[in-house]
N, CA, C and O atoms as a DFTB+ gen file, in Angstrom:
288 C
 N C O
     1  1     -15.111      -2.376      19.739
     2  2     -13.946      -3.235      19.770
     3  2     -13.783      -3.876      18.395
     4  3     -14.767      -4.223      17.741
     5  1     -12.570      -4.026      17.977
     6  2     -12.275      -4.629      16.681
     7  2     -12.164      -6.148      16.802
     8  3     -11.841      -6.675      17.866
     9  1     -12.431      -6.834      15.709
    10  2     -12.201      -8.267      15.598
    11  2     -11.011      -8.485      14.686
    12  3     -10.769      -7.697      13.772
    13  1     -10.280      -9.534      14.929
    14  2      -9.122      -9.859      14.114
    15  2      -9.355     -11.158      13.358
    16  3      -9.963     -12.093      13.879
    17  1      -8.877     -11.204      12.154
    18  2      -8.845     -12.453      11.394
    19  2      -7.369     -12.761      11.181
    20  3      -6.637     -11.954      10.609
    21  1      -6.942     -13.916      11.639
    22  2      -5.532     -14.283      11.599
    23  2      -5.352     -15.450      10.649
    24  3      -6.140     -16.395      10.660
    25  1      -4.308     -15.386       9.820
    26  2      -4.043     -16.421       8.831
    27  2      -2.687     -17.073       9.100
    28  3      -1.689     -16.686       8.492
    29  1      -2.636     -18.049       9.994
    30  2      -1.366     -18.731      10.218
    31  2      -0.962     -19.491       8.948
    32  3      -1.804     -19.986       8.199
    33  1       0.341     -19.561       8.741
    34  2       0.813     -20.214       7.512
    35  2       1.217     -21.666       7.723
    36  3       1.510     -22.381       6.765
    37  1       1.232     -22.102       8.990
    38  2       1.547     -23.507       9.241
    39  2       0.956     -23.936      10.582
    40  3       0.464     -23.107      11.347
    41  1       1.009     -25.227      10.854
    42  2       0.408     -25.786      12.061
    43  2       1.077     -25.252      13.326
    44  3       0.407     -25.026      14.334
    45  1       2.365     -25.055      13.280
    46  2       3.103     -24.551      14.437
    47  2       2.607     -23.164      14.842
    48  3       2.397     -22.895      16.024
    49  1       2.422     -22.297      13.866
    50  2       1.896     -20.962      14.151
    51  2       0.503     -21.042      14.756
    52  3       0.189     -20.333      15.713
    53  1      -0.323     -21.904      14.197
    54  2      -1.695     -22.057      14.687
    55  2      -1.696     -22.479      16.151
    56  3      -2.438     -21.918      16.958
    57  1      -0.874     -23.460      16.497
    58  2      -0.796     -23.941      17.876
    59  2      -0.337     -22.822      18.802
    60  3      -0.907     -22.637      19.878
    61  1       0.680     -22.077      18.399
    62  2       1.202     -20.993      19.231
    63  2       0.172     -19.881      19.416
    64  3       0.020     -19.350      20.516
    65  1      -0.513     -19.539      18.377
    66  2      -1.530     -18.478      18.455
    67  2      -2.660     -18.893      19.391
    68  3      -3.085     -18.110      20.240
    69  1      -3.144     -20.118      19.238
    70  2      -4.217     -20.594      20.117
    71  2      -3.763     -20.624      21.570
    72  3      -4.513     -20.247      22.471
    73  1      -2.545     -21.068      21.790
    74  2      -2.001     -21.112      23.145
    75  2      -1.940     -19.704      23.745
    76  3      -2.332     -19.494      24.893
    77  1      -1.455     -18.759      22.975
    78  2      -1.374     -17.370      23.429
    79  2      -2.759     -16.819      23.771
    80  3      -2.941     -16.174      24.804
    81  1      -3.726     -17.078      22.902
    82  2      -5.079     -16.567      23.138
    83  2      -5.688     -17.175      24.396
    84  3      -6.367     -16.485      25.156
    85  1      -5.447     -18.458      24.614
    86  2      -5.958     -19.092      25.835
    87  2      -5.311     -18.471      27.075
    88  3      -5.998     -18.189      28.057
    89  1      -3.993     -18.259      27.033
    90  2      -3.293     -17.658      28.171
    91  2      -3.801     -16.254      28.454
    92  3      -3.900     -15.851      29.613
    93  1      -4.121     -15.510      27.413
    94  2      -4.623     -14.141      27.568
    95  2      -6.120     -14.111      27.861
    96  3      -6.693     -13.042      28.072
    97  1      -6.757     -15.292      27.873
    98  2      -8.196     -15.427      28.088
    99  2      -8.993     -14.615      27.069
   100  3      -9.977     -13.951      27.395
   101  1      -8.525     -14.697      25.816
   102  2      -9.198     -14.039      24.696
   103  2     -10.094     -15.065      24.020
   104  3      -9.644     -16.139      23.620
   105  1     -11.356     -14.721      23.902
   106  2     -12.309     -15.611      23.239
   107  2     -12.000     -15.630      21.743
   108  3     -11.709     -14.592      21.150
   109  1     -12.066     -16.807      21.146
   110  2     -11.871     -16.902      19.699
   111  2     -12.761     -17.996      19.129
   112  3     -13.157     -18.923      19.835
   113  1     -13.063     -17.877      17.869
   114  2     -13.845     -18.874      17.138
   115  2     -12.947     -19.523      16.110
   116  3     -11.981     -18.925      15.638
   117  1     -13.280     -20.753      15.772
   118  2     -12.543     -21.483      14.744
   119  2     -13.469     -21.674      13.554
   120  3     -14.560     -22.228      13.684
   121  1     -13.026     -21.212      12.398
   122  2     -13.789     -21.404      11.163
   123  2     -12.974     -22.339      10.271
   124  3     -11.849     -22.021       9.885
   125  1     -13.543     -23.475       9.954
   126  2     -12.844     -24.449       9.126
   127  2     -13.159     -24.150       7.672
   128  3     -14.325     -24.111       7.276
   129  1     -12.129     -23.942       6.884
   130  2     -12.361     -23.705       5.461
   131  2     -12.583     -25.048       4.777
   132  3     -11.849     -26.011       4.999
   133  1     -13.595     -25.084       3.956
   134  2     -13.946     -26.323       3.270
   135  2     -13.420     -26.281       1.846
   136  3     -13.377     -25.228       1.210
   137  1     -13.028     -27.430       1.369
   138  2     -12.609     -27.515      -0.023
   139  2     -13.855     -27.483      -0.907
   140  3     -14.935     -27.919      -0.508
   141  1     -13.677     -26.961      -2.103
   142  2     -14.788     -26.921      -3.041
   143  2     -15.142     -28.340      -3.474
   144  3     -14.275     -29.199      -3.635
   145  1     -16.433     -28.558      -3.656
   146  2     -16.880     -29.852      -4.149
   147  2     -16.729     -29.882      -5.659
   148  3     -16.601     -28.841      -6.303
   149  1     -16.744     -31.085      -6.219
   150  2     -16.535     -31.257      -7.661
   151  2     -17.516     -30.439      -8.489
   152  3     -17.126     -29.829      -9.484
   153  1     -18.793     -30.420      -8.087
   154  2     -19.788     -29.685      -8.875
   155  2     -19.509     -28.183      -8.834
   156  3     -19.789     -27.476      -9.802
   157  1     -18.962     -27.692      -7.722
   158  2     -18.636     -26.277      -7.625
   159  2     -17.453     -25.929      -8.538
   160  3     -17.455     -24.901      -9.215
   161  1     -16.467     -26.789      -8.540
   162  2     -15.307     -26.589      -9.418
   163  2     -15.744     -26.619     -10.875
   164  3     -15.278     -25.817     -11.684
   165  1     -16.642     -27.546     -11.211
   166  2     -17.142     -27.648     -12.585
   167  2     -17.872     -26.368     -12.994
   168  3     -17.669     -25.876     -14.104
   169  1     -18.712     -25.825     -12.122
   170  2     -19.452     -24.607     -12.452
   171  2     -18.506     -23.415     -12.621
   172  3     -18.699     -22.581     -13.506
   173  1     -17.490     -23.343     -11.773
   174  2     -16.513     -22.261     -11.900
   175  2     -15.782     -22.375     -13.232
   176  3     -15.614     -21.382     -13.940
   177  1     -15.352     -23.579     -13.569
   178  2     -14.639     -23.788     -14.838
   179  2     -15.520     -23.472     -16.039
   180  3     -15.045     -22.905     -17.023
   181  1     -16.801     -23.833     -15.968
   182  2     -17.724     -23.503     -17.058
   183  2     -17.852     -21.993     -17.207
   184  3     -17.874     -21.474     -18.323
   185  1     -17.937     -21.296     -16.093
   186  2     -18.031     -19.834     -16.142
   187  2     -16.777     -19.207     -16.736
   188  3     -16.862     -18.273     -17.534
   189  1     -15.613     -19.720     -16.346
   190  2     -14.362     -19.206     -16.895
   191  2     -14.260     -19.493     -18.392
   192  3     -13.769     -18.661     -19.155
   193  1     -14.723     -20.668     -18.807
   194  2     -14.726     -20.999     -20.234
   195  2     -15.668     -20.076     -21.009
   196  3     -15.343     -19.650     -22.117
   197  1     -16.826     -19.766     -20.435
   198  2     -17.765     -18.831     -21.072
   199  2     -17.123     -17.454     -21.239
   200  3     -17.266     -16.813     -22.280
   201  1     -16.422     -17.015     -20.209
   202  2     -15.749     -15.712     -20.286
   203  2     -14.703     -15.732     -21.388
   204  3     -14.616     -14.800     -22.187
   205  1     -13.904     -16.803     -21.431
   206  2     -12.858     -16.917     -22.452
   207  2     -13.449     -16.948     -23.859
   208  3     -12.827     -16.468     -24.806
   209  1     -14.654     -17.513     -23.996
   210  2     -15.311     -17.603     -25.294
   211  2     -16.096     -16.337     -25.632
   212  3     -16.703     -16.254     -26.700
   213  1     -16.090     -15.358     -24.738
   214  2     -16.796     -14.106     -25.001
   215  2     -18.282     -14.170     -24.727
   216  3     -19.030     -13.295     -25.164
   217  1     -18.723     -15.191     -24.012
   218  2     -20.146     -15.336     -23.698
   219  2     -20.473     -14.582     -22.408
   220  3     -20.868     -15.178     -21.406
   221  1     -20.302     -13.274     -22.455
   222  2     -20.591     -12.438     -21.289
   223  2     -21.461     -11.266     -21.707
   224  3     -21.449     -10.858     -22.868
   225  1     -22.209     -10.730     -20.770
   226  2     -23.048      -9.563     -21.009
   227  2     -22.632      -8.464     -20.045
   228  3     -22.234      -8.732     -18.912
   229  1     -22.728      -7.238     -20.505
   230  2     -22.456      -6.116     -19.604
   231  2     -23.659      -5.948     -18.676
   232  3     -24.733      -6.493     -18.928
   233  1     -23.463      -5.196     -17.613
   234  2     -24.560      -4.932     -16.676
   235  2     -25.713      -4.231     -17.388
   236  3     -26.876      -4.503     -17.092
   237  1     -25.404      -3.328     -18.326
   238  2     -26.446      -2.632     -19.077
   239  2     -27.262      -3.601     -19.933
   240  3     -28.485      -3.492     -20.022
   241  1     -26.563      -4.550     -20.560
   242  2     -27.271      -5.535     -21.386
   243  2     -28.199      -6.399     -20.538
   244  3     -29.322      -6.696     -20.946
   245  1     -27.739      -6.795     -19.380
   246  2     -28.568      -7.597     -18.482
   247  2     -29.777      -6.790     -18.033
   248  3     -30.889      -7.315     -17.982
   249  1     -29.568      -5.528     -17.711
   250  2     -30.658      -4.660     -17.271
   251  2     -31.709      -4.512     -18.379
   252  3     -32.908      -4.599     -18.111
   253  1     -31.264      -4.289     -19.615
   254  2     -32.196      -4.145     -20.736
   255  2     -32.993      -5.422     -20.958
   256  3     -34.194      -5.363     -21.218
   257  1     -32.334      -6.580     -20.857
   258  2     -33.045      -7.852     -21.038
   259  2     -34.074      -8.054     -19.923
   260  3     -35.177      -8.541     -20.172
   261  1     -33.708      -7.679     -18.696
   262  2     -34.644      -7.811     -17.571
   263  2     -35.848      -6.896     -17.764
   264  3     -36.983      -7.293     -17.503
   265  1     -35.601      -5.681     -18.217
   266  2     -36.713      -4.756     -18.470
   267  2     -37.635      -5.293     -19.554
   268  3     -38.857      -5.201     -19.439
   269  1     -37.047      -5.859     -20.614
   270  2     -37.843      -6.426     -21.695
   271  2     -38.723      -7.572     -21.192
   272  3     -39.866      -7.708     -21.628
   273  1     -38.214      -8.374     -20.303
   274  2     -38.999      -9.487     -19.750
   275  2     -40.137      -8.968     -18.879
   276  3     -41.220      -9.553     -18.857
   277  1     -39.900      -7.889     -18.172
   278  2     -40.928      -7.314     -17.297
   279  2     -42.053      -6.644     -18.091
   280  3     -43.182      -6.538     -17.611
   281  1     -41.737      -6.195     -19.299
   282  2     -42.741      -5.520     -20.125
   283  2     -43.718      -6.506     -20.750
   284  3     -44.800      -6.107     -21.179
   285  1     -43.372      -7.743     -20.808
   286  2     -44.250      -8.749     -21.464
   287  2     -45.454      -9.044     -20.659
   288  3     -46.284      -9.858     -21.065
């Protein structure tokens, strides 16, 4: 059986969908999306700034550095 993920765009849609599911006796779960905390936003912004500044490594470069650390 498939599961559905539904994205209502407003409160009215959400109410109608829940009402329909209850009438059809369809089990559903509610997942509350949480807003990002300040420290999470800061880390994301730092990462984006690093990318913009060219402070990125390719997967191959990371692999070579990891191998070098393992050889020590």
